[in-house]
C-alpha positions in Angstrom: 52.7 -82.5 -18.8 54.2 -82.0 -15.3 51.7 -80.7 -12.7 52.3 -77.2 -11.4 51.0 -75.5 -8.2 48.0 -73.3 -8.5 46.2 -70.8 -6.2 42.7 -71.3 -7.7 41.0 -74.6 -8.5 41.8 -75.6 -12.0 38.3 -76.5 -13.0 35.5 -75.3 -15.3 32.4 -74.1 -13.4 29.2 -72.8 -15.0 26.8 -71.7 -12.3 24.7 -69.2 -14.3 23.7 -68.4 -17.9 26.6 -66.5 -19.6 26.5 -63.6 -18.9 25.3 -64.0 -15.3 23.3 -61.3 -13.5 26.2 -59.3 -12.1 27.9 -59.3 -15.5 24.7 -58.1 -17.1 24.7 -55.1 -14.7 28.4 -54.3 -15.4 27.8 -54.5 -19.1 25.0 -52.0 -18.8 27.4 -49.7 -17.1 29.9 -50.3 -19.9 27.3 -49.4 -22.5 26.6 -46.1 -20.6 30.1 -45.1 -19.9 32.6 -46.7 -22.3 33.2 -45.9 -26.0 30.9 -48.1 -28.2 33.9 -49.5 -30.0 35.1 -51.2 -26.8 32.9 -54.3 -27.1 34.3 -57.3 -25.2 34.2 -60.7 -26.8 33.4 -62.5 -23.6 30.2 -61.1 -21.9 31.3 -62.2 -18.5 33.3 -59.8 -16.2 36.4 -61.3 -14.7 37.6 -60.9 -11.1 40.4 -63.5 -10.8 42.6 -65.7 -12.8 45.3 -68.3 -12.2 46.9 -71.1 -14.3 44.4 -72.0 -17.0 41.2 -70.5 -15.5 39.5 -67.1 -15.3 36.7 -66.5 -12.7 33.9 -64.0 -13.2 31.7 -61.9 -10.9 28.9 -64.5 -10.9 31.1 -67.4 -9.7 31.7 -69.0 -13.1 35.2 -70.3 -14.0 36.3 -70.4 -17.6 39.0 -72.4 -19.3 41.3 -69.7 -20.7 42.3 -70.4 -24.3 43.1 -66.7 -24.9 45.8 -65.6 -22.3 44.7 -62.0 -22.8 45.8 -62.4 -26.5 49.1 -64.2 -25.7 50.0 -61.9 -22.8 49.5 -64.0 -19.6 51.7 -66.8 -20.8 53.0 -67.5 -17.2 49.4 -67.2 -15.8 47.1 -64.2 -15.0 48.4 -63.9 -11.5 51.8 -65.7 -11.5 53.1 -65.4 -7.9 56.6 -64.4 -8.9 55.3 -61.7 -11.3 52.8 -60.5 -8.7 55.6 -60.3 -6.1 57.9 -58.4 -8.5 55.1 -55.9 -9.3 54.3 -55.3 -5.6 58.0 -54.9 -4.6 58.7 -52.5 -7.5 55.6 -50.4 -6.8 56.7 -49.9 -3.2 59.8 -48.0 -4.5 58.9 -46.6 -7.9 55.7 -46.5 -9.8 57.2 -44.2 -12.4 60.0 -41.7 -13.1 60.4 -41.8 -16.9 63.7 -43.4 -17.9 64.8 -40.4 -20.0 64.5 -38.1 -17.1 65.6 -40.2 -14.1 66.9 -43.6 -15.1 66.7 -46.9 -13.1 68.4 -50.3 -13.3 65.4 -52.3 -14.3 65.2 -50.7 -17.7 68.8 -51.6 -18.4 68.3 -55.2 -17.1 65.4 -55.8 -19.5 67.5 -54.5 -22.4 70.4 -56.7 -21.4 68.1 -59.8 -21.2 66.5 -59.1 -24.6 69.9 -58.6 -26.2 70.9 -62.0 -24.8 67.8 -64.1 -25.7 66.8 -62.6 -29.1 68.2 -64.4 -32.2 71.4 -63.2 -33.9 75.0 -63.6 -33.1 76.0 -60.0 -33.3 76.1 -56.9 -31.0 72.6 -55.8 -30.1 70.9 -52.9 -28.4 67.3 -52.5 -27.2 64.8 -49.7 -26.7 61.8 -50.2 -24.5 58.3 -48.8 -25.1 54.7 -49.5 -23.8 52.7 -51.2 -26.5 53.2 -53.5 -29.5 52.0 -50.8 -31.9 54.6 -48.4 -30.4 57.3 -51.0 -30.9 56.3 -51.4 -34.6 56.2 -47.7 -35.2 59.6 -47.2 -33.7 61.1 -50.1 -35.6 59.9 -48.4 -38.8 61.3 -45.1 -37.7 64.7 -46.7 -36.9 64.8 -48.5 -40.2 64.0 -45.3 -42.1 66.6 -43.3 -40.3 69.2 -46.0 -40.8 68.6 -46.6 -44.5 67.6 -43.0 -45.5 64.7 -44.7 -47.4 60.9 -44.4 -46.8 58.9 -47.3 -48.2 57.7 -50.1 -45.8 56.8 -53.5 -47.2 54.1 -55.4 -45.4 52.0 -58.5 -46.2 48.6 -59.8 -47.0 46.8 -61.0 -43.8 49.1 -58.9 -41.5 48.2 -57.3 -38.2 50.6 -54.8 -36.6 48.3 -52.5 -34.5 45.6 -49.8 -34.4 47.6 -46.6 -34.5 47.6 -44.7 -37.8 50.8 -46.2 -39.2 50.2 -49.7 -37.8 46.6 -49.6 -38.9 47.9 -48.9 -42.4 50.3 -51.8 -42.1 47.4 -54.1 -40.9 45.6 -55.8 -43.8 42.1 -56.2 -42.4 39.8 -53.3 -43.2 36.9 -54.0 -40.8 36.9 -53.3 -37.9 40.4 -51.7 -38.0 40.3 -49.1 -40.8 36.8 -48.7 -42.1 35.6 -45.1 -41.7 38.8 -44.0 -39.8 40.2 -41.6 -42.5 43.5 -41.1 -44.3 46.1 -43.8 -43.9 49.9 -43.4 -43.6 51.9 -43.0 -46.8 54.6 -45.3 -48.2 53.2 -48.6 -46.9 52.9 -51.2 -49.6 51.3 -54.6 -49.2 52.5 -57.7 -51.0 51.5 -61.4 -51.1 52.9 -63.7 -48.5 52.8 -67.4 -47.9 49.5 -69.2 -47.1 50.2 -72.8 -47.9 46.6 -74.0 -47.4 45.3 -71.6 -50.0 48.2 -70.8 -52.4 49.7 -74.4 -52.5 53.1 -72.9 -53.0 56.4 -74.0 -51.5 58.4 -71.5 -49.5 60.7 -70.9 -52.4 57.8 -70.4 -54.8 56.0 -68.0 -52.5 59.2 -66.1 -51.9 59.8 -65.7 -55.7 56.3 -64.4 -56.1 56.7 -61.9 -53.3 60.1 -60.7 -54.3 59.0 -60.3 -57.9 56.3 -57.9 -56.8 58.7 -56.0 -54.6 61.3 -55.6 -57.4 58.8 -54.8 -60.1 56.3 -52.6 -58.3 58.1 -51.1 -55.3 61.9 -51.1 -55.8 64.5 -52.1 -53.3 66.3 -48.7 -53.8 63.3 -47.0 -52.1 62.5 -49.6 -49.5 63.5 -49.0 -45.9 62.2 -52.2 -44.3 60.2 -55.3 -44.7 58.0 -56.1 -41.7 56.5 -59.5 -41.2 55.1 -61.8 -38.5 56.8 -65.2 -38.4 53.3 -66.6 -37.8 50.6 -64.2 -38.6 48.3 -63.6 -35.7 45.0 -61.8 -36.4 45.4 -62.8 -40.0 44.7 -66.4 -39.1 47.8 -67.9 -37.4 49.2 -68.4 -40.9 52.5 -70.3 -40.7 54.5 -69.6 -43.9 55.9 -72.5 -45.9 59.4 -73.5 -44.9 62.0 -71.5 -46.6 59.8 -68.4 -47.2 61.2 -66.3 -44.4 64.9 -67.2 -45.0 64.5 -66.1 -48.6 63.1 -62.8 -47.6 65.9 -62.3 -45.1 68.5 -63.0 -47.8 66.9 -60.5 -50.2 66.9 -57.8 -47.5 70.6 -58.3 -46.7 71.5 -58.1 -50.4 69.4 -54.9 -50.9 70.1 -52.8 -47.8 66.6 -53.3 -46.6 66.1 -53.7 -42.8 64.5 -57.1 -42.0 62.0 -56.6 -39.2 60.3 -59.6 -37.5 57.2 -58.8 -35.5 57.3 -61.3 -32.6 54.8 -59.4 -30.5 52.4 -62.4 -30.4 54.6 -65.3 -31.4 57.6 -64.5 -29.2 58.6 -65.1 -25.6 58.3 -68.9 -25.6 54.8 -69.0 -27.2 55.8 -71.3 -30.1 58.1 -73.6 -28.2 61.3 -71.6 -28.5 62.1 -68.1 -27.2 61.1 -66.7 -30.6 59.3 -68.1 -33.6 62.3 -66.8 -35.7 64.4 -69.5 -34.1 62.6 -72.3 -35.9 64.2 -71.5 -39.2 67.4 -69.9 -37.8 66.4 -66.4 -38.7 68.5 -63.4 -37.5 66.3 -60.4 -38.0 67.9 -57.0 -38.1 65.2 -55.7 -35.8 62.8 -57.7 -33.7 59.7 -56.3 -31.9 58.3 -57.8 -28.7 55.4 -57.1 -26.3 52.5 -59.2 -25.0 54.1 -62.1 -23.1 57.2 -59.9 -22.4 55.6 -58.2 -19.4 53.9 -61.1 -17.7 50.6 -59.1 -17.8 52.0 -55.5 -17.5 52.4 -53.2 -20.5 55.9 -53.2 -22.0 57.3 -53.6 -25.4 60.7 -53.4 -27.1 62.7 -53.1 -30.3 65.9 -55.1 -30.2 68.4 -55.2 -33.1 71.8 -54.8 -34.6 73.7 -52.2 -32.5 74.7 -50.1 -35.6 71.0 -49.8 -36.6 69.7 -49.1 -33.1 72.4 -46.5 -32.5 71.7 -44.5 -35.6 68.7 -42.4 -34.5 69.9 -39.2 -32.7 69.5 -38.7 -28.9 66.0 -37.9 -27.8 64.4 -39.4 -30.9 63.3 -42.6 -29.2 61.4 -43.1 -26.0 58.1 -42.2 -24.4 56.7 -41.1 -21.0 55.8 -44.6 -19.9 58.3 -46.5 -22.0 59.9 -49.2 -19.9 57.9 -48.3 -16.8 59.8 -49.6 -13.7 57.0 -51.9 -12.5 56.6 -53.4 -16.0 60.4 -53.9 -16.2 60.3 -55.8 -12.9 57.4 -58.0 -14.0 59.2 -58.6 -17.3 62.3 -59.9 -15.6 60.1 -62.1 -13.3 58.1 -63.5 -16.3 61.3 -64.4 -18.2 62.8 -66.1 -15.2 59.6 -68.1 -14.7 59.8 -69.2 -18.3 63.3 -70.4 -17.6 62.6 -72.0 -14.2 59.4 -73.8 -15.4 60.9 -74.7 -18.8 57.8 -73.2 -20.5 59.3 -73.6 -24.0 59.2 -77.3 -23.6 55.7 -77.0 -22.1 54.5 -75.1 -25.1 55.7 -77.9 -27.3 53.8 -80.4 -25.1 50.7 -78.2 -25.4 51.0 -78.3 -29.2 51.2 -82.1 -29.2 48.0 -82.4 -27.1 46.1 -79.9 -29.3 47.0 -81.8 -32.4 46.1 -85.1 -30.7 42.7 -83.8 -29.8 41.8 -81.8 -32.9 43.6 -83.2 -36.0 41.1 -86.0 -36.3 38.5 -83.4 -37.1 40.3 -82.8 -40.5 38.7 -86.0 -41.6 35.2 -84.5 -41.1 35.8 -82.0 -43.8 34.7 -79.1 -41.5 38.3 -78.5 -40.4 40.5 -77.6 -43.3 43.7 -77.5 -41.3 45.3 -77.5 -37.8 48.3 -75.3 -38.0 50.8 -73.3 -35.8 53.5 -74.0 -33.3 53.6 -74.6 -29.6 50.8 -72.9 -27.8 49.9 -70.8 -30.8 47.7 -73.2 -32.9 44.6 -72.5 -35.1 42.0 -74.5 -36.8 40.4 -73.2 -40.1 36.7 -74.0 -40.6 35.2 -74.5 -44.0 31.8 -75.5 -45.5 31.0 -78.4 -47.7 32.3 -76.6 -50.7 35.7 -76.0 -49.0 35.0 -72.2 -48.7 35.6 -70.3 -45.4 32.7 -70.7 -42.9 32.7 -67.6 -40.7 29.1 -68.3 -39.6 30.0 -71.7 -38.2 33.1 -70.3 -36.6 31.2 -67.6 -34.7 28.6 -70.1 -33.7 31.2 -72.5 -32.3 33.0 -69.7 -30.4 29.7 -68.5 -28.8 28.7 -72.0 -27.8 32.1 -72.7 -26.2 31.8 -69.5 -24.2 28.4 -70.5 -22.9 30.0 -73.8 -21.7 32.8 -72.0 -20.0 35.6 -72.1 -22.6 37.0 -68.8 -23.8 38.3 -69.0 -27.3 39.2 -66.4 -29.9 38.5 -66.2 -33.6 40.7 -64.6 -36.3 41.4 -64.5 -40.0 40.4 -62.1 -42.7 37.4 -64.3 -43.5 36.5 -64.8 -39.8 36.7 -68.6 -40.1 39.7 -69.4 -37.9 39.6 -70.4 -34.2 42.9 -69.5 -32.5 44.1 -71.2 -29.4 46.5 -69.3 -27.0 46.3 -71.1 -23.7 48.6 -70.0 -20.9 51.8 -72.0 -21.0 51.1 -73.1 -17.3 47.6 -74.6 -18.0 47.3 -78.1 -16.6 46.8 -81.0 -19.0 43.4 -82.2 -17.8 42.0 -78.7 -18.1 43.5 -78.3 -21.6 42.1 -81.5 -22.8 38.6 -80.8 -21.3 38.5 -77.5 -23.2 39.7 -79.0 -26.5 37.1 -81.8 -26.2 34.3 -79.3 -25.7 35.5 -77.3 -28.7 35.7 -80.5 -30.8 32.2 -81.5 -29.8 30.8 -78.1 -30.8 32.4 -78.4 -34.2 31.2 -81.9 -34.9 27.7 -81.1 -33.6 27.1 -78.6 -36.4 
């Protein structure tokens, strides 16, 4: 990969036990003052980040394979994004677009209408979080169709609000003990090639049979799906599965909603994961990498669908905040200037080169995903999910200065989300540490 310019040294440094003494002090303060549910996965407290590294309060430097869960794709302190934030904040930190509008909001909408898939007139609404975007996509679809039911999928993750928590598949920690869930959300089987051994066409027939027999298209407002499932395990559906669902939606007046909150904005090697199979979703949700580190989200879709809700029914106090709009434009421009779509594909090739040999050990069942959104699924000698090994490997990597995330309903998937600007040497070093921990068990 081409070398880029960085502010911080792109090297792993472990000066103390993890966590170090200052992080231990800060974590004690967290325990005393923050809600117990807010339990960080990394016990080290971060003070700086750049390129592919995160530095903590004790002088340790971690290889970042998380990107703030696919948020800091252009780096945690990209200079262009930082300049855009500083410049914007000197003029407007906030006004609320619905009260006193500003150009940046319109610019982000124009950009998303341009880069999202689909050769048809589009419009966009901006929000603050991914869950907000999903909730509003459902609201827009229900308003447009006059129908109520929402179809979601096994292994899905869409957020932690009441509606999106209901749409999310995993019970613990997201739903257990929380209370009543939202009505009219129905879950159906998806496509998990490693486990169901079905082609895309076969998986689609199974899914659509369930919808037709148990839900009914006449009562279904929308079908919401991630093109690559995130928290569910970076599950990449078999080829042909998503196009078949899109075709069914068009034939049955069901709004086809693609959740690109984690997979979009160059993460998978194209602007959107939908592009890999030529999908043209009716509505597409974005967030995470869209803001370059600042909170912003969006729903973009067919103009006739987006224009159906009445005035005042969409929005939010912080929706499309002016500083976040400025960083969004800067992040998108950085993706273009640095050709980060191509770099994501190079990252995938390196990950596969380093990790695919582990499939021969029998511990790694599969390396899957696209671009810089790749996962490895760990299994035991019987071929069953091995969450204990996965947790052990993740903890060992963190102790050695490599931040990785786990996912999957069985807790046996390691997901890799490095910044798209990570240097090759650092990427390979982190992957080799991960591989050594897996084979050491």
